[in-house]
C-alpha positions as CSV (number, residue, x, y, z in Angstrom):
1,M,64.1,11.6,5.4
2,S,61.4,10.7,7.8
3,N,60.8,14.5,9.1
4,D,60.6,15.2,5.6
5,I,57.5,12.4,5.1
6,L,55.5,12.8,8.3
7,I,55.7,16.9,7.9
8,Q,54.1,15.8,3.9
9,Y,51.6,13.2,5.6
10,K,50.5,16.1,8.7
11,H,50.1,18.6,5.3
12,Y,48.2,16.5,3.5
13,R,45.9,15.5,6.4
14,A,45.6,19.1,7.3
15,R,44.2,20.1,3.5
16,N,41.7,17.1,4.0
17,R,40.5,18.4,6.5
18,R,40.2,21.6,5.4
19,F,38.6,20.1,2.4
20,M,35.9,18.3,4.4
21,L,34.9,21.5,6.4
22,L,34.1,23.4,2.9
23,L,32.5,20.1,1.9
24,F,29.9,21.0,5.3
25,L,30.1,24.6,5.3
26,L,28.9,24.5,0.9
27,L,26.1,21.7,2.5
28,I,24.8,24.8,4.6
29,L,25.1,27.5,2.1
30,I,22.9,25.6,-0.7
31,S,20.6,24.1,1.9
32,L,19.4,27.7,2.8
33,F,19.4,28.6,-1.0
34,S,17.2,25.4,-1.4
35,L,15.0,26.8,1.3
36,L,14.7,29.8,-0.6
37,A,14.4,29.0,-3.9
38,G,11.1,27.3,-5.7
39,S,8.6,28.5,-8.2
40,H,6.8,30.6,-4.8
41,I,10.2,32.0,-3.6
42,I,11.0,33.1,-0.2
43,G,12.7,35.8,1.1
44,W,15.5,35.9,4.0
45,Q,13.7,38.4,5.8
46,E,10.3,36.3,5.4
47,L,12.6,33.3,6.5
48,L,14.2,35.2,9.8
49,A,10.6,36.0,10.6
50,L,9.6,32.3,10.2
51,F,12.2,31.7,13.0
52,R,10.5,34.0,15.2
53,N,7.0,32.1,15.2
54,E,6.5,35.1,12.5
55,G,5.3,35.7,9.3
56,S,2.8,34.1,6.7
57,E,1.2,30.3,7.6
58,T,1.8,30.3,3.8
59,N,5.2,30.5,3.6
60,R,5.7,28.1,6.9
61,Q,3.6,25.2,5.8
62,I,5.8,25.9,2.5
63,L,8.6,25.2,4.3
64,L,7.8,22.8,7.3
65,N,5.5,20.6,5.0
66,I,7.5,20.8,1.4
67,R,10.5,21.8,1.3
68,F,12.1,20.9,4.8
69,P,11.6,17.1,4.2
70,R,12.7,17.4,0.8
71,L,16.0,19.2,1.9
72,L,16.3,16.5,4.3
73,G,15.3,14.0,2.1
74,A,17.4,14.9,-0.7
75,I,21.0,15.0,1.5
76,L,20.2,11.6,3.1
77,T,19.6,9.8,0.2
78,G,22.6,11.3,-1.5
79,V,24.5,10.5,1.9
80,I,23.3,7.1,1.6
81,L,24.0,6.1,-2.0
82,S,27.4,7.8,-2.2
83,L,28.6,6.0,0.9
84,S,27.3,2.6,-0.2
85,G,29.1,3.3,-3.9
86,A,32.5,4.4,-2.4
87,I,31.7,1.1,0.4
88,M,31.4,-1.3,-2.5
89,Q,34.2,0.2,-4.6
90,I,36.3,-0.7,-2.0
91,L,34.9,-3.9,-0.8
92,L,35.6,-5.1,-4.2
93,R,38.5,-2.9,-5.8
94,N,36.2,-2.2,-8.9
95,P,35.7,1.6,-9.8
96,L,32.6,0.3,-11.6
97,A,31.2,-1.0,-8.4
98,S,27.8,0.5,-7.1
99,P,24.3,-0.5,-6.0
100,Y,23.4,-0.2,-9.4
101,T,26.1,-2.3,-10.6
102,L,25.0,-5.1,-8.4
103,G,21.9,-5.3,-9.4
104,I,19.9,-3.9,-5.7
105,S,18.2,-0.8,-7.7
106,N,16.9,-3.1,-10.3
107,A,15.7,-5.5,-7.8
108,A,13.6,-2.8,-5.8
109,A,12.2,-1.1,-8.8
110,F,10.9,-4.8,-9.7
111,G,9.6,-5.3,-6.1
112,A,7.9,-2.0,-6.7
113,S,6.6,-2.8,-9.9
114,F,5.0,-6.3,-8.8
115,G,3.2,-4.1,-5.9
116,I,2.1,-1.7,-8.5
117,V,0.8,-4.4,-10.8
118,F,-0.5,-6.7,-8.4
119,L,-1.3,-4.7,-5.2
120,G,-3.2,-2.1,-6.2
121,A,-0.4,0.3,-5.2
122,R,-0.4,3.8,-7.4
123,A,2.2,6.6,-7.7
124,G,1.5,9.6,-10.2
125,I,1.3,13.4,-10.3
126,A,-1.8,15.2,-10.8
127,R,-0.9,17.9,-13.4
128,S,-3.8,20.1,-12.4
129,S,-2.1,21.0,-9.3
130,D,1.1,19.8,-10.0
131,L,1.5,18.0,-6.2
132,F,2.7,14.5,-5.8
133,M,-0.4,11.9,-4.9
134,I,0.2,8.2,-4.5
135,T,-2.8,5.6,-3.2
136,N,-1.1,3.1,-0.6
137,P,2.5,4.2,-0.7
138,Y,3.7,1.7,2.0
139,I,2.5,-1.8,-0.9
140,I,5.3,0.2,-3.1
141,T,8.1,0.9,-0.2
142,L,7.5,-2.9,1.4
143,S,7.4,-4.0,-2.0
144,A,10.6,-2.2,-3.5
145,F,12.5,-3.1,0.0
146,L,11.6,-7.0,-0.7
147,G,12.6,-6.9,-4.2
148,S,15.8,-5.6,-2.6
149,L,16.4,-8.4,-0.7
150,L,15.5,-10.7,-3.1
151,G,18.6,-9.1,-5.1
152,L,21.0,-9.2,-2.2
153,T,19.9,-12.7,-1.2
154,I,20.8,-13.7,-4.5
155,I,24.1,-12.5,-4.5
156,L,24.8,-14.0,-0.6
157,T,23.6,-17.3,-1.9
158,I,26.1,-17.2,-5.0
159,I,28.8,-16.2,-2.3
160,K,28.0,-19.5,-0.2
161,L,27.7,-21.6,-2.5
162,K,31.1,-21.1,-4.9
163,Q,32.8,-18.9,-2.6
164,A,33.4,-16.2,-5.1
165,S,35.8,-13.7,-5.7
166,V,35.1,-10.0,-6.3
167,E,35.4,-10.3,-10.1
168,T,32.5,-13.1,-9.9
169,I,30.4,-11.1,-7.6
170,I,30.9,-8.1,-10.3
171,L,29.4,-10.4,-12.8
172,S,26.6,-11.6,-10.6
173,G,25.5,-8.4,-10.6
174,V,25.5,-7.5,-14.2
175,V,23.5,-11.1,-14.5
176,I,21.4,-10.0,-11.6
177,N,20.4,-6.9,-13.4
178,S,19.4,-8.1,-16.5
179,L,17.5,-11.2,-14.3
180,F,15.3,-7.8,-13.0
181,G,15.4,-5.8,-15.8
182,A,13.8,-8.6,-18.0
183,G,11.0,-9.0,-14.9
184,I,10.3,-4.6,-14.8
185,A,9.5,-5.4,-18.6
186,V,7.5,-8.3,-18.5
187,M,5.2,-6.1,-15.4
188,Q,4.8,-3.1,-17.7
189,Y,3.4,-5.7,-20.5
190,I,1.1,-7.1,-18.8
191,A,0.0,-3.5,-17.1
192,D,-2.8,-1.3,-17.8
193,N,-2.0,2.0,-18.4
194,V,-2.6,3.8,-15.2
195,Q,-0.6,1.0,-13.8
196,L,2.2,1.5,-16.5
197,A,2.4,4.9,-16.0
198,S,2.8,4.6,-12.4
199,I,5.7,1.8,-12.7
200,I,7.4,4.2,-15.2
201,F,6.9,7.2,-13.0
202,W,8.3,5.7,-9.8
203,N,11.2,4.4,-12.0
204,F,12.0,8.2,-12.2
205,G,13.4,8.6,-8.8
206,D,11.5,11.5,-6.7
207,L,12.2,13.4,-3.8
208,G,8.7,14.7,-3.8
209,R,7.7,11.6,-1.8
210,S,9.7,12.7,1.5
211,N,8.0,13.2,4.5
212,W,8.9,12.9,8.3
213,A,8.1,9.4,8.4
214,A,10.6,8.4,5.3
215,L,13.5,10.7,6.8
216,F,12.9,8.9,10.3
217,F,13.3,5.8,8.8
218,L,16.2,6.6,6.6
219,T,18.2,8.3,10.0
220,L,17.4,5.3,11.9
221,I,19.1,2.8,9.4
222,L,21.8,5.5,8.2
223,I,23.9,6.3,11.5
224,P,24.4,2.9,12.5
225,A,25.9,2.0,9.0
226,L,27.4,5.3,9.1
227,L,29.4,4.4,12.2
228,Y,30.2,1.6,11.2
229,F,31.9,1.7,8.2
230,Y,33.9,5.0,9.7
231,S,35.4,2.1,12.5
232,K,36.3,-0.3,9.7
233,R,38.3,2.4,7.8
234,W,41.7,0.9,8.6
235,D,40.1,-2.9,7.9
236,Y,39.2,-1.2,3.9
237,K,42.6,-0.3,3.8
238,M,44.0,-3.2,4.1
239,L,41.7,-5.0,1.7
240,G,43.5,-2.2,-1.0
241,C,46.8,-3.8,-0.7
242,G,45.0,-7.1,-1.6
243,D,43.3,-10.2,0.7
244,D,46.5,-12.2,1.4
245,Y,48.2,-8.6,2.8
246,A,44.6,-7.9,4.6
247,Q,45.1,-11.5,6.3
248,S,48.4,-11.1,7.7
249,M,47.5,-7.9,9.4
250,G,44.6,-9.7,11.2
251,V,41.4,-9.0,9.2
252,R,39.4,-11.6,8.0
253,P,38.3,-10.4,3.8
254,Q,35.6,-12.7,2.7
255,R,33.4,-11.6,6.0
256,I,34.4,-8.3,5.8
257,R,33.4,-7.8,2.4
258,I,30.2,-9.8,2.8
259,I,29.1,-7.5,6.1
260,G,29.7,-4.5,4.1
261,L,27.7,-6.0,1.1
262,I,25.0,-7.0,3.2
263,I,25.1,-3.2,5.2
264,T,25.0,-0.9,1.6
265,S,22.6,-3.3,0.2
266,L,20.2,-2.8,2.9
267,I,20.5,0.7,3.4
268,T,20.6,1.4,-0.5
269,A,17.2,-0.5,-0.4
270,V,15.6,1.6,2.2
271,A,16.5,4.3,0.0
272,V,15.3,3.4,-3.2
273,S,12.2,2.2,-1.9
274,F,10.9,5.2,-0.7
275,F,12.1,7.7,-3.7
276,G,12.8,4.9,-6.5
277,V,15.6,4.1,-8.9
278,I,18.0,7.8,-8.7
279,A,20.9,6.8,-10.9
280,F,24.6,7.7,-10.6
281,V,25.0,9.3,-7.2
282,G,27.2,6.1,-5.6
283,L,28.9,5.9,-8.7
284,V,29.8,9.3,-9.7
285,V,30.4,11.1,-6.3
286,P,32.7,8.4,-4.6
287,H,35.3,9.1,-8.0
288,I,34.9,12.7,-7.9
289,V,35.7,12.9,-4.1
290,R,38.8,10.4,-4.6
291,K,40.1,12.6,-7.3
292,C,40.0,15.7,-4.9
293,I,41.4,13.7,-1.5
294,G,43.1,10.8,-2.8
295,D,42.7,6.8,-1.5
296,N,42.7,7.6,2.0
297,E,39.6,5.3,3.3
298,E,39.5,7.3,6.0
299,F,38.6,11.1,4.2
300,L,36.6,8.5,1.4
301,I,34.1,7.7,3.3
302,T,33.2,10.8,5.2
303,G,34.2,12.9,1.9
304,S,31.8,10.7,-0.2
305,A,28.9,11.1,2.1
306,L,29.5,15.0,2.6
307,F,29.2,15.6,-0.8
308,G,26.8,12.9,-2.1
309,G,24.2,15.1,0.0
310,M,25.3,18.0,-1.2
311,F,25.9,16.5,-4.7
312,L,22.2,15.2,-4.9
313,L,21.0,18.7,-3.2
314,V,22.0,20.4,-6.0
315,C,20.2,18.3,-8.5
316,D,16.9,18.3,-6.6
317,T,17.5,22.1,-6.6
318,I,17.9,22.5,-10.1
319,A,15.0,20.1,-10.5
320,R,12.6,22.3,-8.9
321,T,13.3,25.3,-10.4
322,I,14.9,24.8,-13.8
323,I,11.8,24.8,-16.1
324,S,9.5,26.7,-12.9
325,P,6.5,25.9,-11.8
326,V,7.1,22.3,-13.3
327,I,9.3,20.1,-10.9
328,L,11.6,17.5,-13.0
329,P,12.0,14.1,-11.1
330,V,15.5,14.2,-9.4
331,G,16.7,10.8,-11.2
332,I,16.3,12.1,-14.8
333,L,18.8,14.8,-14.0
334,T,21.3,13.2,-12.0
335,S,21.4,10.6,-15.2
336,F,22.1,14.0,-17.8
337,L,24.5,15.5,-15.0
338,G,26.0,11.8,-14.4
339,V,26.6,10.3,-17.4
340,P,29.5,13.1,-18.7
341,L,30.7,13.3,-15.4
342,F,31.6,9.9,-15.3
343,L,32.5,10.1,-19.2
344,F,35.1,12.8,-18.5
345,L,36.5,10.9,-15.1
346,L,37.6,7.9,-17.3
347,I,38.6,9.8,-20.1
348,R,40.9,12.0,-17.6
349,K,42.4,8.7,-16.1
350,K,43.3,7.2,-19.4
351,Y,44.8,10.6,-20.1
352,D,46.4,10.6,-17.3
353,T,47.8,6.9,-17.3
354,Y,49.0,7.6,-21.1
355,Q,51.1,10.2,-19.9
356,N,52.8,8.2,-16.7
């Protein structure tokens, strides 16, 4: 009997490793397609010529300064948002937990709105050339990041003062969401027409703002966070069995939970501060991965990261090409795709529960 269980477990791990390899290969293939697709189509031969330092200068500039930074921005942001969502769902033992549930994204949006209204930042699109134009970009980025930190500070204060339970943290996030949503409404009410357009455009979520400086900061903050979460995968597995059991195994649930929430909030704040609010990635992706590989935290963390990068890259590629040459903000597309996907997963879960 024990040998059968061991064999099944080995098959389970082998199957999940194949799933990870498949995700990685799909990510590479989709990345190559994303580089070639767009209003200006670049062929395979032209792409290979550029790698040999041949080909036209126009294609070189499009690839190096527009498409490649945007591609990397989509992958890194997708990894950050989906990873944050998976970790929050593990820590809070709640399938609806995500950076948006805790109000981090709304807090960042409020910070960006404040920067636009009071600090002179602007964001928008020049319709004549369809090129993204932004003045004082780092004011918006810094304001959004500080707004996220404000939301995180409120959550941590509640946890420290009240020794909050998981349920209290979730409810606090709902309240914080509403609070910063009201703050955004106030900013929109007092803004002039140009400021209002900038606020609305920033809140769409757009990867056209990606540049090499943003990619450097995203990579700098993502790598240590990913290593930390993967190193704590066994602690997270113990948390899934309940706080009492985790404590009996030497895990400190409150400490692990607070550190995890701080790190996920910080990496989400960096991504949102650069690219705006991109909804549903952190909520939907962990559910899809969990359906494919189960609740094993070892594979869930890695799978969510890979699938999240692939998912957001697919969404951005569609947003760039579906009504080319017009480029849709990717946040609109993730909302359109995320809502039916999440409803399908929710209905399927209820159906499976009923059948069992």
